[in-house]
C-alpha positions, 0 to 999 in steps of 0.5 A: 922042899917047902914054900914060904908063905907067911909075911913074917918069914919073908921079913926074917929072911930079908934080914939075912945074907943076900947074893945079887944077880941081874935077874934076881936077888937071893936072900937066905937065912939059917933057921934054928929048927931041923925043918926042910929047906923052904923057899919063897918067891916075890916080885915087886910092882915096880917090875911091871904089871901083873902078867909080867910079874907072874911070868917072872915068878913062874920063871924063878919057880922053874929055875928052882925045880931044875936046880939040884937041891943038894946045892942048897944048905939044909935048915935054911930059908931062901927068898928069890926076889925077881927083877925085870931082867928075868923076863928077857935073860936066857934061861940057862944063864939064869940057872948058872946065876942061881947055882953061883948065888947058892955057892957065894959066901954069906954077906949080911946086910942089916939095912940100918935096922940095928942088931936086935935079934928078938925083933923088938924096937929100941925104947926111948932114950933114958931120961937125964936129970938136969940140975937147975942153974 
């Protein structure tokens, strides 16, 4: 199992399926290549100061270490987005939440970005010719 480190990879996974939990959000995306499972961890600044965010990230990493990799789907990228509840939530409960999140059916959200798969932006609207009156 490898780690996601590039911003582009995190953004690609953000457009995939997601499963919510009180302590985290699991985002997933199927890859076309036959590489290993990759996982990334992120915690936004609204979840506390740097030591708190680092503690959340460490707890999420430990969850993944203790989870059986068989429960993850091959050829997928995953991102765990930490929430503030990860600081106070019981570790065994979080582990159960993560197992459940990996078994949930994929729910796709597009966040209003359109359905373009090539990552391009829509161009300007076509010009219309108006006849003078």
